[in-house]
N, C-alpha and C positions, 0 to 999 in steps of 0.2 A: 855598644853604648846604648843603654835603655833611654826611653823617652824622658824620664825624670832627670837622668844624668845630663842629657842634652840640654834641658832647660837650665840646669845649674851652670853648665859651661857657658851658655850664651849669656846668662846673667853676669858671670864673672867678666866676660868680654865687654859687656855693656858698662859695667862699673869701671873697668880699666879705661875705656874711652872717655867716660865722664870725668875721671880723675885727671887724665891728660889735658882735657879741655879746661878744667878748673885751674890747673897749674899754669896753663898757657895764658888764661885771662889774668891770673894773679901776677904773672911775670910782666905782662904787657902794661898793667896799670901801676906797677911799682918800679918799673925800670927807670934808669936814668934817661931823661929826654934826649940826651945826645947819643944814646945807644939805640939804634933802630932794630937790633936783632935780639931775639930771646933764645934760650936753650931749646925749648919745645919747637919754636918756629924753625930754628936751624936744623932740627932733626925730625921734622914732620914726616918726611918721606920714610925714614927708618921706622918710626912708630906705626905708620900706616901699613908698611910691609909686615911688621911683626903681628899686628892685629889680623891682617888678611891671612897670614900663614897659619895662625892659631885657629881661625874660623875654618880654613880649608881642612886642617887636621881633624877638627871636631866633626865636620860633616862627612868626611871620609870614614871615620870610625863609626858614625851613625849608619851610613849607607852599608858598610860591611856587616854590621850587626843585623840590620833588617834583611839583607840578602841571606845570611846564615839562618835566620829565623824562618824565612820563607822556604828555604831549602829543607829545613827540618820539618816544617808543616807538610810540605809535599810528600816527604818520606813517611810520616805517620799516617797520612790519609791513604797512601798506597797500602801500608801495613793493615790498616783497618779494613780496607776493601778485600784484601787477601783473606783476612780472618772471617769476613762475612760470607765468603764462599763456603767455608766450613760450616757456618751457621745455617746457610740456606739449603745445602744439599740434604737429600733424604737419607743417604747412607754414606757419609763422608769417611775418608780413611784417616788413619793416624798421621800419615805423611802430610795430608792437607791441614790437619790441626797444627802440627809442628811447624809447617811452613808459615802459617799465619801468626802463630804464637811467637816464634822467634823473630819475625819481622817487627812485631810490636815491641819485643824485648830490645831489639837493636835500636829502634827509634828512641826508646826510653833512655838507654845509655848514651846515645848521641846528644840528647838534650843537655847532659852534664858538661859537654864541651862549650855550650853557649851560656848556661847559667850554673853557678855554684849553688850549693845548699844555702838556705837562709836560716837565720836565728841561731847561728853558732855561738856557743858560750862555754864557759869553763865546765859547767855541769852537763853540757850537751855539745860535745866537740864536733859531732857529725852534722848537727843542725837538722833542718827539715827539707824535704824535697820541694823544689820551687813551685811545681804545679801538681797538686795531689790528684788531679783528674787522671793523669797518666798512670799512676799507681792503681787507681780504682779500676781503670780499664784492664790492667794486667790481672787484678784480682778476679774480675768477672771472667776473663778469658781462662784463668786456671780453674774456675768453678765448673766449666764445661769441657774439661780435658777429655780426650778420646778414651783414655784408660778408665774413666769414671762411667763410661757408657751412658752419657746424657740422652734424654729423650729429645725428639724433635721440638717439643714445646719448650724444654729447658734451653735449647740452643736458640730458639726464636726469642725467648725472653732475654737471653744474654745479648742478642743483637740489638734489641730495643733499648736495653739499659746502656750499652756502649754508645748508641746513637745519641741518647740524652746527655751522657757525660761529654760527648764530643761537642754538643752545643755549648755547654759551659766552657769547655776548653777553647773553643773557637772565639768566644767573646773575650777571653783573657788574652789570647794571642793577638787579636785585632787591636786591643788596647795597647799592648806592648809595641806593635808595629805602627801604631798611630794611623790605623786604616781610616780612610775618608769615605763619606757618603757620595754617591755619584751626583753630578750636577743635573743630569736629566734621567732620573730613574724611571723604569717602566713599572708602574704600580699595578696592583691587582685590578683596580677598577678604571684604569686609564683608557682613553680612547684608542691609543695605539695598540694596546693588547686586544681590545674588543675587535679591532679591525682584522688583525691576523687570525684571531680565533674564528671569526666569521668566514674568512677566506678558506681556512682549513676545513671547516664544517661543510662549506659549499663545494669545494674542489675535490676533497679527499673523502669526506663523509665521516670524519672523526669529530666527536663532540668532546673537546678537551675538558670542558666544565664537568661533564658527567664522569669522565675518566678520573679526574681529580677527586670528585666526591666518592667514587668507588674505592679509590686507593686510601682515602682517609678512614674508611670503615675498617680497613685491614691493618693500617699502620698506626701504632700508638703515638709516635712523634707527630704525625700529621693531625691526629685527633686532638692532641694537646695544643698544637698551634691554632687549630680552629677554635677551641674553647677560649684561648687567650684573645683571639680577634673579637669574639662575641662579647667578652667581658670589656 
C-alpha cells in the first residue's frame, strides 16, 4: 500500500467516523423523550471494533509494503555494489560483469512484484515501467558489457552515471517509503562533528577534511554535491 493509498484509506475511515457521529447526534435530538437508547448508542462497541479492525488492516498492509520496498532497496544496492567491482577493476573478467549485471537484472524483475506498470490503456496495454531509473541503470550496464571490451575510462564513466541515477532513484524510494528526517542530525558544520574530527586528527593523525576534499577531486558525484552546496 503506497503512501497515497494510505492517505485515502485513512480519509475514508475518518469520514465513516464523522458519519456515525452525525447519525448518533441526529438520533439523540430526534428521539422520543421516553426512549433513552439510540441505534448508534446501542451498537457503539460494534462500530468501534469495526473501525479499529479496518485501521489495523490498513496499517498492516502499509507496513508490509514498506518492508517489501526496503528489502528490494537492499537488494538493488547490493547489486549495484557488485557491478561497481567490475567497473573499478583494471582487468575485470566476463564472469565479474555477468555476476553484477544479472544481480541488477534480478532486482529489476523483483520490483515488478511490488509495483505493476503505470499508464496502462487500450493503446498501451503494457503501460510504463514504474521507476525508469532502474531501466536506465540496466542500459548503462549493457553499454560497458565485457564483450564490447570497454576501456577503464568507459567503465569509470558508467559507474559515475549509475551513481547519479541512484541518487534520483533513492529520492523516489524515500518518498514512497515516507522516510523521515532525523530528530538530531549530525550536520556538516555541527559542533559534534567538529569534536570527533579533531579527536581523530589528534589521536590517529588523519585529517578527514583533507581526505574528503581529495576524494571530491576524483569523484564526479562528490564534485556535483559540493557545487550544489556552494549554490
